Structure formats: structure tokens, C-alpha cells
C-alpha positions in Angstrom: -141.6 -93.6 -90.8 -137.8 -93.4 -91.1 -137.1 -90.9 -88.3 -135.8 -88.3 -90.8 -137.2 -85.2 -92.4 -138.3 -81.8 -91.1 -140.4 -82.9 -88.3 -137.7 -85.2 -86.9 -135.1 -82.5 -87.2 -137.2 -80.0 -85.2 -138.2 -82.5 -82.6 -134.6 -83.5 -82.0 -133.3 -79.9 -81.9 -130.6 -80.8 -84.4 -127.4 -78.8 -84.5 -128.4 -77.6 -87.9 -132.1 -76.7 -87.3 -134.6 -77.3 -90.0 -135.7 -74.1 -91.7 -139.1 -74.2 -93.3 -139.3 -74.0 -97.0 -140.0 -70.6 -98.6 -143.5 -69.6 -97.7 -143.7 -71.7 -94.7 -142.0 -69.5 -92.1 -145.1 -67.3 -91.6 -147.3 -70.3 -91.0 -144.9 -71.7 -88.4 -144.7 -68.2 -86.7 -148.5 -68.2 -86.5 -148.5 -71.7 -85.0 -146.1 -70.6 -82.3 -148.1 -67.5 -81.5 -151.3 -69.6 -81.2 -149.6 -72.1 -79.0 -148.1 -69.4 -76.8 -151.5 -67.7 -76.4 -153.0 -71.0 -75.2 -150.2 -71.6 -72.7 -150.2 -68.0 -71.4 -154.0 -68.1 -70.8 -154.0 -71.6 -69.3 -151.0 -71.3 -67.0 -150.3 -67.6 -66.6 -147.5 -65.7 -68.3 -145.2 -66.1 -65.3 -145.5 -69.9 -65.4 -145.2 -70.2 -69.2 -141.8 -71.3 -70.5 -140.3 -71.6 -74.0 -140.2 -75.3 -73.5 -143.9 -75.5 -72.8 -144.7 -73.2 -75.8 -142.5 -75.2 -78.1 -144.1 -78.5 -77.0 -147.6 -77.0 -77.6 -146.5 -75.9 -81.1 -144.9 -79.2 -81.9 -141.4 -77.9 -82.4 -138.2 -78.1 -80.4 -137.1 -75.1 -78.3 -134.2 -74.7 -80.6 -136.5 -74.3 -83.6 -138.7 -71.9 -81.7 -135.7 -69.6 -81.1 -135.4 -69.2 -84.9 -138.6 -67.1 -84.7 -138.6 -65.4 -81.2 -135.7 -64.7 -78.8 -137.8 -65.1 -75.7 -141.4 -65.2 -74.4 -141.5 -61.4 -73.9 -141.1 -61.0 -77.7 -143.9 -63.5 -78.3 -146.3 -61.7 -75.9 -145.5 -58.3 -77.5 -146.3 -59.8 -81.0 -149.6 -61.2 -79.7 -150.5 -57.8 -78.3 -149.5 -56.0 -81.5 -151.6 -58.3 -83.7 -154.6 -57.8 -81.5 -154.2 -54.1 -81.3 -153.6 -53.9 -85.0 -157.2 -55.0 -85.6 -158.4 -52.3 -83.2 -156.2 -49.6 -84.9 -157.7 -50.5 -88.3 -161.2 -50.2 -86.9 -160.5 -46.9 -85.2 -159.1 -45.5 -88.5 -162.2 -46.6 -90.4 -164.4 -44.9 -87.8 -162.4 -41.7 -88.1 -162.9 -41.7 -91.9 -166.6 -42.6 -91.7 -167.9 -39.1 -91.2 -170.5 -37.9 -88.8 -170.1 -35.6 -85.8 -167.2 -35.9 -83.4 -169.6 -37.2 -80.7 -171.0 -39.8 -83.2 -167.5 -41.0 -84.0 -166.6 -41.1 -80.3 -169.6 -43.3 -79.6 -168.7 -45.7 -82.5 -165.1 -45.8 -81.3 -166.2 -46.7 -77.7 -168.5 -49.4 -79.0 -165.7 -50.7 -81.3 -163.4 -51.1 -78.2 -166.0 -52.9 -76.1 -166.8 -55.3 -79.0 -163.1 -55.8 -79.7 -162.5 -57.0 -76.1 -165.5 -59.3 -76.1 -164.5 -60.8 -79.5 -160.9 -61.4 -78.4 -161.2 -62.5 -74.8 -157.9 -64.5 -74.6 -155.8 -61.6 -75.9 -157.8 -59.2 -73.7 -157.0 -61.2 -70.7 -153.3 -61.3 -71.5 -153.1 -57.5 -72.2 -155.3 -56.1 -69.6 -156.4 -58.7 -67.0 -153.1 -60.2 -65.7 -150.4 -58.6 -63.7 -148.3 -56.7 -66.2 -145.9 -59.4 -67.4 -143.4 -57.1 -69.2 -142.8 -53.4 -69.0 -144.1 -51.6 -72.0 -141.2 -50.4 -74.1 -142.5 -46.7 -74.1 -145.1 -44.4 -72.7 -148.5 -45.0 -74.2 -149.0 -41.3 -74.5 -146.1 -40.9 -76.9 -145.7 -44.4 -78.3 -147.9 -43.7 -81.4 -144.9 -41.7 -82.8 -142.8 -44.9 -82.9 -141.9 -46.2 -86.4 -144.2 -48.7 -87.9 -143.4 -52.2 -86.8 -141.9 -51.2 -83.4 -142.9 -53.9 -80.9 -145.8 -52.7 -78.7 -146.5 -49.6 -80.9 -150.0 -50.7 -82.0 -151.3 -50.4 -78.4 -150.1 -46.8 -78.3 -151.6 -46.1 -81.7 -155.0 -47.4 -80.5 -154.8 -45.1 -77.5 -153.8 -42.2 -79.7 -156.9 -42.8 -81.8 -159.1 -42.3 -78.8 -157.0 -39.5 -77.3 -157.0 -37.5 -80.5 -160.8 -37.6 -80.9 -161.2 -36.6 -77.2 -158.8 -33.7 -77.8 -160.9 -32.4 -80.7 -164.0 -32.6 -78.5 -162.3 -30.7 -75.7 -161.1 -28.0 -78.1 -164.6 -27.4 -79.4 -166.0 -27.2 -75.9 -168.1 -30.4 -76.2 -166.2 -32.5 -73.7 -165.2 -31.7 -70.1 -161.6 -31.4 -68.9 -158.5 -29.9 -70.2 -156.1 -32.9 -70.5 -157.0 -35.2 -73.4 -154.8 -37.9 -72.1 -156.5 -37.9 -68.8 -160.0 -37.9 -70.2 -159.1 -40.6 -72.7 -157.8 -42.8 -69.8 -161.1 -42.2 -67.9 -163.2 -43.3 -70.9 -160.9 -46.3 -71.6 -160.9 -47.4 -67.9 -164.7 -47.2 -67.7 -165.1 -49.4 -70.8 -162.6 -51.8 -69.5 -164.7 -52.4 -66.4 -167.6 -53.7 -68.5 -165.5 -55.9 -70.8 -163.6 -57.5 -67.9 -166.8 -58.3 -66.0 -168.4 -59.9 -69.1 -165.3 -62.0 -69.7 -164.7 -63.1 -66.1 -168.3 -63.6 -65.1 -170.1 -65.2 -68.0 -172.5 -67.1 -65.8 -173.9 -63.9 -64.2 -177.4 -63.1 -65.5 -176.4 -60.1 -67.5 -178.8 -58.1 -69.6 -178.3 -58.7 -73.4 -175.0 -57.4 -74.6 -176.6 -55.3 -77.3 -178.5 -53.5 -74.5 -175.5 -53.3 -72.1 -173.1 -51.7 -74.6 -175.2 -48.7 -75.7 -176.4 -48.2 -72.0 -172.8 -48.2 -70.9 -171.8 -45.7 -73.6 -174.7 -43.4 -72.7 -173.5 -43.4 -69.1 -169.9 -42.7 -70.1 -170.9 -39.8 -72.4 -173.3 -38.3 -69.9 -170.4 -38.1 -67.5 -167.9 -36.4 -69.8 -169.9 -34.3 -72.2 -170.8 -30.7 -71.5 -173.9 -30.8 -73.6 -176.1 -33.5 -75.2 -174.6 -35.3 -78.1 
């Protein structure tokens, strides 16, 4: 090893930072996000630093700043990527057909399984003290332009809220405020996901039994008539 080349330049934080060759920038960005996710979960967002994230990713702090201005921007992108998967699933459910109640049931199940499939991201988004203020109200953020940091979370909520709104309008679901009722359904589902994530050694019933039972309990509480 001669101490030269891209790795050495990044490690030294050279005055002229190494820029990855064409096609490599996306890979490095993903490496930084993975490293940050690990540091955030292990140490907590408040104790995470750019230096720690850079060390975990194997780059200098100077090189990391080529991709992200601060750790807030890193967390927002982690959240957006996670919510982007949920938004895509919600859109597929909306286009799958079936009654509104059937689609609501599938959407609720998709949320529960999303949280269990992405426990690290779920912890960061919903199970730690809010690390950074959301850039807009979740009730209106779905109207933000595509790519706006944090907008995917609002889009996911809008997917639930719009379906709830349709059910209120046709008289199937209780309440008058779709935002309120969507928040109630969301909060109830969050309770199950958070318990399963934080108490894995509790002798839970099988997840494939818990999830439909939880959804039945939620729907029985909010529907005016059997669905």
C-alpha cells in the first residue's frame, strides 16, 4: 500500500476531497445512510455525531459532508426511504379493488407488517423522542412537491386519511373528522408494533393471529356497521 488513492484521500480529509467516480456516488450515499442508521439505533440520535457516522461508514467527516449537510438531513432521508416503501404499498392497495372496508383492512395490515419488517427505521421514526421538528404539518404535507424532505411520511398518512374520509362520507365509519379518525387508527396500530419490537421475549401469540385480531378490534371500534 502506498498511502495514496481514493481511500487514503477520504481518510485524510484532504483539502481536495475525493469524489467517487461516476456511478459510485449513490453507493456511497447508501453506505452513509446504513452507517447512520446503525449509529442512531445503537447510541440514540442525540448522541450520534457526524464524526461517529463517518467513522462507521469508513470515510472522513469532510467526505461525508459532500453528501449530507448535517445529521438532521441524514435522518430525514432515512425516514423518507422507509416511508417511500409504505407509500408504494398503500397505492397498490388503493388500486387493488374490493370494498372500502376491505381496502382499509389491507392498509392497516400493511402498516403493521411494515413496522415489524423495518424495526430499526420504526424505532427512529416513532419510538424515540422526536429528534428533529417535522418540516410541515402531517395533515397537509402530502401536497408538498415530490422529493421534499419528509414528505413521504405525510403521503403515507394521507393514504390512510383519504380512505377513512371516504368511509365517513358513505356512513360506514364513525366520526366527522377524517384526520382525527385516521390518527386514532394509526395510534392503535402503533401500540402493537411498538410492543412487538420492544418486548420480543414476551410470549406473544403468533403474529399471524395477533395482526388480524388487532385489526378486528380496531374496526369494531370505528365502524358503524359490520364490514
